C-alpha positions as CSV (number, residue, x, y, z in Angstrom):
1,M,-10.8,-52.5,38.7
2,I,-13.4,-48.8,37.9
3,K,-10.9,-47.6,35.7
4,K,-10.6,-50.6,34.1
5,I,-14.2,-50.9,33.5
6,A,-14.9,-46.9,32.7
7,F,-12.0,-47.6,29.7
8,T,-14.1,-50.3,28.7
9,L,-17.9,-49.0,29.0
10,V,-16.6,-45.9,27.1
11,L,-14.7,-48.1,24.7
12,V,-17.6,-50.2,23.8
13,L,-20.2,-46.4,24.1
14,L,-17.3,-44.5,21.2
15,S,-17.6,-48.1,19.4
16,S,-21.5,-47.6,19.3
17,L,-21.3,-44.5,18.5
18,L,-18.8,-45.2,15.3
19,L,-21.0,-47.9,13.6
20,S,-23.8,-46.0,13.4
21,S,-22.2,-42.5,12.1
22,C,-20.6,-44.8,9.9
23,A,-23.5,-46.1,8.2
24,T,-23.8,-45.4,4.3
25,T,-26.1,-45.7,1.9
26,E,-25.6,-48.0,-0.2
27,D,-25.3,-46.1,-3.1
28,G,-22.0,-45.0,-1.0
29,S,-22.8,-41.3,-0.5
30,D,-21.7,-41.6,2.9
31,A,-18.0,-41.8,2.5
32,G,-16.7,-38.6,3.9
33,T,-18.4,-38.5,6.7
34,S,-17.2,-41.3,7.9
35,T,-13.9,-41.2,7.4
36,I,-14.4,-37.9,10.1
37,Y,-16.2,-40.3,12.7
38,M,-12.9,-42.6,12.2
39,I,-10.8,-40.1,12.8
40,V,-12.7,-38.2,15.7
41,F,-13.1,-41.6,16.3
42,L,-8.6,-42.8,16.3
43,V,-7.9,-39.1,18.9
44,L,-10.8,-39.7,21.3
45,L,-9.9,-43.5,21.4
46,A,-5.6,-42.1,22.0
47,G,-6.9,-39.3,24.6
48,I,-8.3,-41.9,26.6
49,F,-5.4,-44.7,26.1
50,Y,-3.3,-41.0,27.0
51,L,-5.3,-40.3,30.1
52,F,-5.4,-43.6,31.7
53,I,-2.3,-45.5,30.9
54,I,-0.1,-43.4,29.9
55,R,0.3,-40.3,32.8
56,P,-0.6,-42.8,35.5
57,Q,2.5,-44.5,34.6
58,S,5.1,-42.2,33.9
59,K,4.1,-40.3,36.8
60,R,4.5,-43.2,38.7
61,Q,8.3,-43.8,37.1
62,K,8.8,-39.9,38.2
63,E,7.9,-40.7,41.8
64,Q,10.2,-43.6,41.6
65,R,13.3,-41.5,40.0
66,D,12.5,-38.8,43.2
67,L,12.5,-41.7,45.1
68,N,16.1,-43.6,44.4
69,A,17.7,-39.9,43.7
70,S,17.0,-39.2,47.6
71,L,18.2,-42.0,49.1
72,K,20.5,-41.0,51.3
73,P,22.2,-43.0,53.7
74,G,20.4,-43.3,57.2
75,D,17.2,-43.9,55.2
76,R,14.4,-46.1,56.6
77,I,13.3,-48.1,53.9
78,I,10.9,-50.4,52.5
79,T,11.9,-53.3,49.8
80,I,9.6,-54.6,47.2
81,G,9.8,-58.0,48.3
82,G,8.7,-56.1,52.1
83,I,12.5,-55.9,53.9
84,Y,12.2,-53.7,56.8
85,G,15.3,-52.0,56.6
86,R,18.3,-48.7,57.1
87,I,20.1,-47.8,54.7
88,E,24.2,-48.3,55.6
89,S,26.0,-47.4,52.3
90,I,24.8,-46.7,49.0
91,R,26.3,-47.1,45.7
92,E,25.2,-46.2,41.4
93,D,23.0,-49.1,41.3
94,S,22.4,-50.8,44.4
95,V,22.1,-50.1,48.7
96,I,22.9,-51.5,51.8
97,L,21.0,-52.6,53.7
98,K,21.1,-53.7,57.9
99,V,17.9,-55.4,58.6
100,E,16.7,-55.9,62.1
101,S,18.6,-58.1,63.2
102,G,21.7,-56.3,62.8
103,A,22.7,-58.8,59.1
104,T,23.2,-56.4,56.0
105,I,22.5,-57.0,53.2
106,R,22.6,-55.8,49.3
107,V,19.3,-54.9,47.2
108,V,19.4,-53.3,43.9
109,R,18.4,-49.2,44.1
110,S,14.4,-49.4,41.4
111,S,14.0,-52.3,44.5
112,I,12.8,-49.4,46.8
113,A,9.3,-49.0,47.5
114,G,9.1,-46.6,49.7
115,K,10.6,-44.7,52.3
116,Q,9.8,-45.9,56.1
117,E,6.8,-44.0,58.2
118,N,8.4,-42.3,61.3
119,T,6.6,-44.2,64.2
120,G,8.5,-42.4,66.8
């Protein structure tokens, strides 16, 4: 939430800077300067977009890939749906989980949210 507010605030500040710096006289004498400010503004906007959106998303995707690659039978995991279980077997696109009741279920590998912390 704070990142969204900060991002919005930076956009508003940069927009106001751009609008104030792009003001031209009636004869259009500041046309070259306004183009430079526009390019700088777009570069800054792209940098902010990368820092707040693209970079964190790619970091999460890398963590999910690493988690899926490190799974092995016997690991205790939690699914995105909140199901706790122990991995019985692993296939290329799915895993077989044994839940507390003793039942086994098959889930897609991408639905695994994380490994369960050892409490004992």
